C-alpha positions in Angstrom: -12.9 -112.3 105.9 -13.2 -108.7 105.0 -16.7 -109.4 103.8 -17.7 -110.7 107.2 -16.5 -107.5 108.7 -18.1 -105.0 106.3 -21.5 -106.7 105.9 -22.7 -105.4 109.2 -21.9 -101.8 108.4 -24.4 -101.3 105.6 -25.5 -104.4 103.7 -26.7 -106.3 106.8 -26.8 -103.4 109.2 -28.5 -104.7 112.4 -30.7 -101.7 112.7 -31.5 -100.5 109.2 -31.8 -103.9 107.6 -32.4 -106.5 110.2 -34.4 -104.2 112.5 -32.8 -105.6 115.6 -32.1 -103.7 118.9 -34.7 -101.1 118.2 -35.6 -100.5 121.9 -32.2 -99.1 122.9 -31.9 -97.4 119.5 -35.0 -95.3 120.1 -34.4 -94.8 123.8 -30.8 -93.7 124.1 -30.2 -91.6 121.0 -31.3 -88.4 122.5 -27.7 -87.2 122.3 -24.8 -88.1 120.1 -22.7 -89.0 123.2 -25.3 -91.4 124.5 -25.3 -93.1 121.1 -21.5 -93.5 121.1 -21.6 -94.8 124.7 -24.2 -97.5 124.0 -22.5 -98.4 120.7 -19.1 -98.9 122.3 -20.7 -101.1 125.0 -22.4 -103.3 122.3 -19.2 -103.5 120.2 -17.3 -104.9 123.3 -20.0 -107.3 124.3 -20.7 -108.5 120.8 -17.1 -109.1 119.8 -16.0 -110.7 123.1 -19.1 -113.0 123.3 -18.7 -114.0 119.7 -15.0 -115.0 120.4 -15.9 -117.0 123.5 -18.9 -118.7 122.0 -16.9 -119.7 118.9 -14.2 -121.2 121.2 -16.6 -123.3 123.1 -19.0 -124.1 120.3 -17.9 -127.8 120.0 -18.2 -128.5 123.7 -21.6 -127.0 124.5 -24.5 -129.5 124.3 -27.1 -128.3 121.8 -30.0 -128.6 124.4 -28.4 -126.0 126.8 -26.6 -123.8 124.3 -29.0 -120.8 124.7 -28.5 -120.6 128.5 -24.8 -120.9 128.1 -24.7 -118.2 125.4 -26.7 -115.9 127.7 -24.3 -116.6 130.6 -21.3 -115.7 128.4 -23.1 -112.5 127.2 -24.1 -111.5 130.8 -20.5 -111.8 131.9 -19.3 -109.2 129.5 -22.3 -107.0 130.1 -21.5 -107.0 133.8 -17.9 -105.9 133.0 -19.3 -103.1 130.9 -21.7 -102.0 133.6 -19.1 -102.0 136.3 -16.5 -100.1 134.2 -19.1 -97.6 133.1 -20.4 -97.0 136.6 -16.8 -96.6 137.9 -15.3 -94.4 135.2 -18.2 -92.7 133.4 -21.0 -92.5 136.0 -22.9 -89.8 134.2 -23.1 -91.9 131.0 -24.1 -94.9 133.1 -26.9 -92.9 134.6 -28.1 -91.6 131.2 -28.1 -95.1 129.6 -29.7 -96.6 132.7 -31.4 -100.0 132.4 -30.5 -100.3 128.7 -26.9 -101.4 129.6 -28.0 -104.4 131.6 -30.6 -105.2 128.9 -27.8 -105.7 126.4 -27.9 -109.3 127.8 -31.1 -110.0 125.9 -30.4 -107.7 122.9 -31.5 -109.6 119.8 -28.3 -108.5 118.0 -26.0 -110.1 120.5 -27.9 -113.4 121.0 -28.7 -113.5 117.3 -25.1 -113.4 116.2 -24.1 -115.9 118.9 -26.7 -118.4 117.7 -26.6 -117.8 113.9 -22.9 -117.1 113.4 -20.4 -117.6 116.3 -21.7 -121.0 117.2 -21.1 -122.2 113.6 -17.8 -120.5 112.7 -14.2 -120.1 113.7 -12.8 -117.5 116.2 -11.3 -115.0 113.8 -14.3 -114.8 111.5 -16.7 -114.6 114.5 -14.7 -111.8 116.0 -14.8 -109.9 112.7 -18.5 -110.5 112.4 -19.1 -109.2 115.9 -16.9 -106.2 115.4 -18.5 -105.3 112.0 -22.1 -105.7 113.4 -21.2 -103.6 116.4 -19.6 -100.8 114.4 -22.7 -100.8 112.1 -24.9 -100.5 115.1 -22.8 -97.7 116.6 -22.7 -95.7 113.4 -26.5 -95.6 113.3 -26.9 -94.8 117.0 -24.4 -91.9 116.6 -26.0 -90.4 113.5 -29.4 -90.7 115.0 -28.2 -89.0 118.2 -26.6 -86.2 116.1 -29.8 -85.5 114.2 -32.2 -85.8 117.2 -30.0 -83.7 119.5 -29.3 -80.9 117.0 -33.0 -80.5 116.0 -34.4 -81.3 119.4 -32.1 -79.3 121.6 -30.0 -77.1 119.3 -26.8 -78.6 120.8 -24.3 -81.3 120.0 -22.6 -83.4 122.7 -19.4 -85.2 121.6 -16.9 -87.3 123.4 -15.7 -90.9 123.7 -16.2 -93.0 126.8 -13.1 -93.5 128.9 -11.0 -91.4 126.5 -12.6 -88.0 126.1 -15.1 -86.3 128.4 -18.3 -85.1 126.8 -18.4 -81.6 125.5 -21.6 -79.8 124.5 -21.6 -77.1 121.9 -24.5 -74.9 120.8 -25.2 -75.3 117.2 -27.8 -72.7 116.5 -27.2 -70.2 119.3 -29.5 -69.1 122.2 -32.3 -67.9 120.0 -33.0 -71.4 118.6 -36.5 -72.7 119.2 -35.9 -76.4 119.8 -38.2 -79.0 118.4 -38.9 -81.0 121.6 -40.6 -83.8 119.7 -37.2 -85.0 118.3 -35.9 -86.0 121.7 -39.1 -87.8 122.6 -40.0 -91.3 121.5 -42.0 -90.1 118.4 -38.9 -88.3 117.3 -36.9 -91.5 117.5 -39.4 -93.3 115.3 -39.3 -90.5 112.8 -35.6 -90.4 112.7 -35.2 -94.2 112.4 -37.8 -94.4 109.7 -36.0 -91.7 107.7 -32.7 -93.5 108.1 -34.3 -96.7 106.9 -35.8 -95.0 103.9 -32.4 -93.4 103.0 -30.7 -96.8 103.3 -33.2 -98.4 100.9 -32.8 -95.4 98.5 -29.1 -95.8 98.6 -29.2 -99.6 98.0 -31.7 -99.1 95.1 -29.4 -96.6 93.3 -26.4 -98.9 93.5 
């Protein structure tokens, strides 16, 4: 069971290995806090939807399984959206349309179809949690790199638990590289992370 949890962190990381969920990955990682916020939302939706889909897997007719899966996922996304709008409105505004789009995120639907619909509840929950954590780690690290280089600042916090706090990394004289917080900077950062991942796996 530990293998099902740890595989999503590095070996089968949804971003660096499977190349899933790239749209929100590139769009929201302009700050570390945004990366954490999106990551936590995906962890919740992925874990809970995996649990429910695993529970109902034997009662759902094969022909309508995808609409059922999307309905389950959309339920948890709605919960996330309402909680985020109510308790962290600034984060909700920053993430924008990408929170509702979790419904059709390839990571969520992919794990539902490929794993949760074929395995037991506990294993499916561990799979969702591991994949979500792996997704969140990459979002956070990309956010850190892009924000520090692109803005000279670092915004840290944890949704619902700790308000975001921005610190200046290089001081007022820093000439920021604006490219890093624009879409091309996202592609450059993601490509570098993928290269480092391949280098790490090659050396093992």
